[in-house]
C-alpha positions in Angstrom: 3.9 85.7 -32.4 2.3 83.5 -35.1 -1.2 82.1 -34.3 -1.8 78.8 -36.1 -5.4 77.6 -36.2 -5.9 73.9 -35.5 -8.9 72.2 -37.0 -11.2 69.3 -36.3 -12.0 66.8 -39.1 -15.3 68.6 -39.8 -13.3 71.8 -40.7 -14.1 73.8 -37.6 -11.4 75.6 -35.7 -10.9 73.8 -32.4 -7.8 75.3 -31.0 -4.9 77.7 -31.7 -1.2 77.1 -31.5 1.2 79.8 -30.5 4.3 77.6 -30.1 4.6 75.9 -27.7 1.2 76.8 -26.2 -2.2 75.6 -27.2 -5.3 77.7 -26.6 -9.0 77.0 -26.9 -11.2 79.1 -29.2 -11.8 81.7 -26.5 -8.1 82.1 -25.7 -7.7 80.0 -22.6 -4.6 77.9 -22.2 -5.3 74.2 -22.7 -1.9 72.5 -23.4 1.4 72.6 -25.1 3.3 71.1 -28.0 6.9 69.7 -28.1 9.4 70.2 -30.8 8.6 66.6 -31.9 5.0 67.7 -32.5 3.6 65.7 -29.5 0.7 67.4 -27.8 0.2 67.4 -24.0 -2.5 68.8 -21.7 -1.7 71.6 -19.3 -1.3 68.9 -16.6 1.5 67.3 -18.7 -0.6 64.2 -19.9 0.0 63.0 -23.4 -2.9 63.9 -25.7 -1.7 63.1 -29.2 0.4 64.5 -32.0 0.1 67.5 -34.4 -0.6 66.3 -38.0 0.6 68.0 -41.2 -3.0 69.1 -41.9 -3.3 71.0 -38.6 -5.2 68.5 -36.5 -4.5 66.9 -33.2 -4.6 63.2 -33.7 -3.9 60.1 -31.5 -3.9 56.4 -31.8 -7.2 54.9 -30.5 -5.1 52.6 -28.2 -1.7 53.6 -27.1 0.7 50.6 -27.3 3.2 52.2 -24.9 2.0 54.7 -22.2 3.6 58.1 -22.5 5.4 59.7 -19.6 4.0 62.9 -18.2 6.0 66.0 -19.0 6.4 69.1 -16.8 4.3 71.8 -18.4 5.9 75.2 -19.2 5.0 78.3 -17.2 1.4 79.4 -17.7 1.3 81.8 -20.6 -0.8 85.0 -20.8 -4.3 84.7 -22.2 -4.6 84.8 -26.0 -6.8 87.2 -28.0 -8.0 84.8 -30.7 -8.0 86.2 -34.3 -11.3 87.5 -35.7 -10.8 85.7 -39.0 -9.1 82.4 -39.7 -8.4 80.7 -43.1 -10.5 77.9 -44.2 -9.4 74.4 -43.2 -7.0 72.6 -45.6 -8.1 69.5 -47.4 -7.7 66.7 -44.9 -6.9 63.1 -45.5 -9.3 60.4 -44.4 -8.5 58.9 -41.0 -8.3 55.2 -40.3 -10.4 53.5 -37.6 -7.3 53.3 -35.4 -6.7 57.1 -35.4 -8.8 59.6 -33.3 -9.3 63.3 -34.0 -8.9 64.7 -30.5 -10.6 68.0 -31.1 -13.7 66.2 -32.5 -14.0 63.0 -30.5 -12.1 63.6 -27.2 -12.0 67.4 -26.6 -12.2 66.8 -22.8 -8.5 65.7 -23.0 -7.6 69.4 -23.5 -9.4 71.2 -20.7 -8.7 74.5 -19.1 -7.0 75.0 -15.7 -10.4 75.4 -13.9 -11.9 72.2 -15.3 -10.9 68.5 -15.5 -10.9 65.4 -13.4 -7.7 66.2 -11.5 -8.9 69.6 -10.3 -8.9 70.0 -6.5 -12.3 69.8 -4.8 -13.9 73.1 -3.7 -14.8 72.0 -0.1 
């Protein structure tokens, strides 16, 4: 089981990838990644794509809406590594590209959070 740190553009670790599952920095499941490197939330909504420099990016405006995918079975909780390597040098982003972990982290929420969570009444 290889744990791959995913970084935000400011160089901080924002998530971990244990293919195909994505976890936040405390080890809670927040999404999954496809073989084509597309990233989806744990509800199956398209979030972005995994870049070569270990970031989750997306176009600011999606020209074609992506279809929801059926998420995989819920994985066990991850024990995050104590130490991670420094972030790689990252290319500059254009205005049309968004760093999801930096600008829209709410797209990758845990199972007990998010807009589509059932009410507690």
